[in-house]
C-alpha positions in Angstrom: 107.2 -41.9 71.6 105.8 -40.1 74.6 108.3 -38.8 77.1 108.4 -40.4 80.5 110.6 -38.9 83.2 111.0 -40.4 86.6 111.7 -38.2 88.5 105.5 -13.0 90.7 105.0 -9.3 90.7 103.6 -6.3 88.7 105.8 -5.3 85.8 107.6 -2.0 85.8 111.0 -1.1 87.3 111.2 -4.2 89.5 113.7 -6.7 88.2 115.1 -4.2 85.8 112.4 -4.6 83.2 112.9 -2.1 80.4 109.6 -0.2 80.7 108.9 1.0 77.1 110.2 -1.7 74.9 108.2 -4.8 73.8 109.8 -7.8 75.5 110.7 -11.1 74.1 107.2 -12.6 74.7 105.8 -9.7 72.8 104.5 -7.5 75.6 104.6 -3.8 74.7 104.9 -0.7 76.9 102.2 -0.2 79.5 101.9 -3.8 80.8 99.5 -4.6 83.6 97.4 -7.5 84.8 93.7 -8.0 84.2 93.5 -7.0 80.5 93.2 -9.2 77.5 93.8 -7.3 74.2 92.7 -8.2 70.7 94.9 -10.8 69.1 96.5 -11.0 65.6 98.5 -14.0 64.9 102.3 -13.7 64.6 104.3 -15.1 61.7 105.4 -18.3 63.4 101.9 -18.9 64.7 100.4 -18.8 61.2 103.1 -21.1 60.0 102.7 -23.6 62.8 98.9 -23.7 62.5 99.2 -24.5 58.8 101.6 -27.3 59.6 99.4 -28.7 62.3 96.6 -29.3 59.9 98.9 -31.4 57.7 100.4 -33.1 60.7 97.0 -34.1 62.1 96.0 -35.8 58.9 99.3 -37.7 58.9 98.9 -38.7 62.5 95.4 -40.0 62.0 96.6 -42.1 59.0 99.6 -43.4 60.9 97.8 -44.0 64.2 98.0 -47.6 65.3 97.9 -49.5 68.6 100.5 -47.3 70.3 100.6 -45.5 73.6 101.3 -46.3 77.2 99.6 -49.0 79.3 98.3 -47.2 82.3 99.2 -48.7 85.7 97.7 -45.8 87.9 95.6 -42.8 87.4 96.3 -41.8 83.7 97.7 -38.2 83.7 99.2 -36.2 80.8 101.1 -33.0 81.0 102.3 -30.7 78.3 105.7 -30.1 79.8 108.3 -32.0 81.8 108.2 -29.4 84.5 104.5 -30.1 85.2 105.3 -33.9 84.9 108.0 -33.6 87.6 105.6 -32.0 90.0 102.8 -34.4 89.2 105.1 -37.4 89.9 106.3 -35.8 93.1 102.7 -35.4 94.3 101.1 -38.4 92.8 103.8 -41.0 93.5 102.9 -44.6 92.6 99.2 -43.7 92.3 99.6 -41.9 89.0 100.9 -43.0 85.6 102.0 -39.7 84.2 103.6 -38.8 80.9 104.6 -35.6 79.2 103.9 -34.7 75.6 106.8 -32.1 75.4 110.4 -33.1 76.1 112.7 -31.1 78.3 115.1 -30.1 75.5 112.3 -28.9 73.2 111.0 -25.3 72.8 107.6 -25.7 74.5 106.1 -23.2 72.0 106.7 -25.6 69.1 106.2 -29.3 69.9 105.9 -31.5 66.8 103.1 -34.1 67.1 103.8 -37.8 67.1 101.3 -40.6 66.5 101.4 -41.8 70.1 100.0 -38.4 71.3 96.5 -39.2 70.2 96.1 -42.5 72.1 98.0 -41.0 75.1 95.5 -38.1 75.2 92.6 -40.4 74.4 93.1 -42.4 77.5 94.0 -39.7 80.0 91.7 -38.7 82.9 93.7 -35.5 83.7 95.5 -33.1 81.4 97.7 -30.4 83.0 98.9 -27.6 80.8 100.9 -24.3 81.2 98.2 -22.2 79.4 98.6 -18.5 78.6 98.7 -19.5 74.9 102.0 -21.4 75.3 100.7 -24.6 73.8 99.3 -23.4 70.5 99.9 -26.9 69.1 97.6 -28.6 71.6 94.1 -27.8 70.3 94.3 -30.0 67.2 95.6 -32.9 69.2 92.7 -32.6 71.6 90.3 -32.6 68.7 91.9 -35.7 67.3 92.0 -37.5 70.6 88.2 -37.1 71.0 88.4 -37.3 74.8 85.8 -34.9 76.2 87.1 -35.3 79.7 90.3 -33.4 78.9 89.0 -30.9 76.4 88.5 -27.3 77.5 85.5 -27.3 79.9 85.9 -31.0 80.8 86.6 -32.0 84.4 90.0 -33.3 83.5 91.3 -30.2 81.7 93.5 -28.2 84.0 95.0 -24.9 82.9 97.6 -24.3 85.6 97.9 -20.6 84.9 94.7 -20.2 86.9 96.7 -20.1 90.2 99.6 -18.0 88.9 100.1 -14.2 89.4 100.8 -13.6 85.7 103.3 -11.1 84.6 103.5 -9.0 81.5 99.9 -8.9 80.2 99.7 -6.4 77.4 97.4 -3.4 77.7 97.6 -2.5 74.0 96.5 -4.3 70.9 99.0 -7.0 69.9 99.8 -7.3 66.2 102.2 -9.3 64.0 104.7 -6.5 63.8 105.5 -7.3 67.4 106.5 -10.9 66.5 105.1 -14.0 68.2 103.5 -12.7 71.3 101.6 -14.0 74.3 98.6 -11.7 74.7 97.5 -13.4 77.9 100.8 -12.8 79.7 104.2 -14.4 80.0 103.8 -18.2 80.3 107.3 -19.1 81.7 106.1 -19.0 85.3 107.4 -22.4 86.4 110.9 -20.9 86.8 109.8 -19.2 90.0 109.8 -21.7 92.9 106.9 -19.9 94.6 104.9 -20.7 91.5 106.0 -24.3 91.7 104.4 -24.5 95.2 101.2 -23.0 93.7 101.3 -25.7 91.0 101.9 -28.4 93.5 98.8 -27.4 95.5 96.6 -27.3 92.4 97.9 -30.7 91.3 97.3 -32.3 94.7 93.7 -30.9 94.6 93.0 -32.2 91.1 94.5 -35.6 91.8 92.4 -35.9 94.9 89.3 -35.1 93.0 90.1 -37.7 90.4 91.3 -40.4 92.9 89.6 -39.7 96.3 91.2 -42.9 97.8 94.6 -41.4 97.3 93.9 -38.0 98.9 95.9 -38.8 102.0 98.9 -39.9 99.9 98.7 -36.7 97.8 98.5 -34.5 100.9 101.5 -36.1 102.5 103.5 -35.9 99.2 102.5 -32.2 98.9 103.7 -31.5 102.4 107.0 -33.2 101.7 107.5 -31.3 98.4 106.7 -28.0 100.2 109.1 -28.7 103.0 111.9 -29.6 100.6 111.4 -26.5 98.4 110.9 -24.0 101.2 114.1 -25.3 102.8 116.1 -24.7 99.6 114.8 -21.3 98.5 116.6 -19.1 101.1 119.9 -20.7 100.3 119.4 -20.2 96.5 118.5 -16.6 97.1 121.5 -16.0 99.4 123.9 -17.4 96.8 122.7 -15.1 94.0 122.5 -12.1 96.3 126.3 -12.4 96.8 127.3 -12.1 93.1 129.0 -8.8 92.3 126.9 -7.9 89.2 123.3 -9.1 89.0 122.6 -7.3 85.7 122.1 -9.5 82.6 120.6 -9.6 79.1 118.4 -12.4 77.7 117.6 -13.8 74.3 114.0 -14.5 75.1 111.7 -13.4 77.9 111.7 -16.8 79.5 113.5 -15.6 82.6 111.5 -12.7 84.1 109.9 -14.9 86.7 113.2 -16.4 87.7 115.0 -13.0 87.7 112.3 -11.4 89.8 112.4 -14.3 92.3 116.1 -14.2 92.7 116.9 -10.4 92.5 118.5 -10.3 89.1 118.0 -7.4 86.7 117.3 -7.8 82.9 118.6 -4.8 80.9 117.4 -5.9 77.5 116.7 -8.6 75.0 118.6 -9.9 71.9 115.2 -10.3 70.1 112.9 -7.6 71.4 110.3 -8.8 68.9 110.1 -12.6 69.4 110.7 -14.7 66.3 112.0 -11.7 64.3 115.7 -11.3 63.9 117.0 -8.1 65.5 117.8 -5.1 63.3 121.2 -3.4 63.5 119.5 -0.6 65.5 118.1 -3.1 68.0 121.5 -4.8 68.4 123.2 -1.4 68.9 120.6 -0.4 71.5 121.2 -3.6 73.5 125.0 -3.2 73.3 124.6 0.3 74.7 122.3 -0.8 77.4 124.6 -3.6 78.5 127.6 -1.3 78.4 125.8 1.3 80.5 124.8 -1.3 83.1 128.1 -3.2 83.1 126.2 -6.4 82.1 128.4 -9.1 80.6 126.2 -12.2 80.5 123.4 -13.1 78.0 121.0 -15.9 78.9 120.0 -18.2 76.0 118.0 -21.4 75.9 119.4 -24.4 74.0 116.8 -24.3 71.4 117.4 -20.6 70.4 119.9 -19.7 67.7 123.3 -18.5 68.8 124.3 -16.0 66.1 123.0 -12.7 67.4 123.6 -13.5 71.1 127.2 -14.3 70.2 127.5 -11.1 68.2 126.2 -8.9 71.1 128.4 -10.8 73.6 131.5 -10.1 71.4 130.7 -6.4 71.2 130.4 -6.0 75.0 133.3 -8.3 75.9 130.9 -10.7 77.6 129.6 -14.3 77.2 126.5 -16.2 76.4 125.3 -18.6 79.1 123.2 -21.4 77.7 120.8 -22.6 80.3 118.3 -25.5 80.6 114.8 -24.1 80.9 113.0 -27.3 81.9 113.3 -30.5 83.8 114.8 -33.2 81.6 116.7 -30.7 79.4 119.9 -32.4 80.6 120.1 -36.0 81.9 121.1 -34.9 85.4 118.0 -32.7 85.8 115.4 -35.2 86.9 113.3 -33.1 89.4 112.1 -29.6 89.8 114.7 -28.8 92.6 117.4 -30.2 90.3 116.4 -27.6 87.7 116.5 -24.6 90.0 119.8 -25.8 91.6 121.4 -26.1 88.2 120.3 -22.6 87.2 121.4 -21.0 90.5 124.8 -22.8 90.4 125.6 -21.8 86.8 124.5 -18.2 87.3 126.4 -18.0 90.5 129.6 -19.0 88.6 129.0 -16.9 85.5 128.2 -13.7 87.4 131.4 -13.6 89.5 
């Protein structure tokens, strides 16, 4: 069933980005904005696209009278993070649901029969974009709702308002793993980008429901006041930790680390979706030892084997973090998510 939850900076030396090694989202050396290279599908992408064709046939056969009954403006989001902001801005005037769930890897969301009717009735669809939702296109084709298909008035790619990081300037090929040739899509983890998203969402809700424009504007102002009041305190807390150098499993965290002054010294899987070689593990161990880094960030949906191996070699630890609203029961709003991340990093980096 569909989930319901009530609820930025050029790449280079800033944030400790290793400059000449492909990162976890598949960006190679020489990254910059404004360039869209040729694309070859990675191994997981080819696998997923094959499965999607089978899933779509099964969904169409299984589809029955399921899906939510809409009480307000029907809105669908691809992630719970977008859902949380839509609900904060839309309030009672929207009936919003998320296709993805907070504990899921947003790259790989398995379709369910309710998705087609949910999308078929929506007037607005908010997505992360930047090739994150490679599973979405077949669902939109099956839903047959022209309003929320690419080019439709209700199709909103939220990356349009984001200063995107890590756009490759070289041709991306499968040897690099599962890559994002349009740039790193994990931008919601920077609160400054959450404010950009809120402004976009308020504008699109007002276009779809002009009678609610005053409500949306007031809710946007309240969301902005709350987040802007919290950001300085979050930054001050992480500025006090004695060692702000970390490693990561996946390049989900570059927007967060840049926003809060942390430094990434390397990745467990430098080629996303491809297990690291012995040489890559040794290189990360050496980088962490040279930097004095003791903490590796990992999302709940990534495997623990290699992260635990590296942590053992450096005498460190793996910090498993929620990457989205709803990943844990207590994380119901966007500020809840950032507060959880700051608190756990503040403790782990002491």
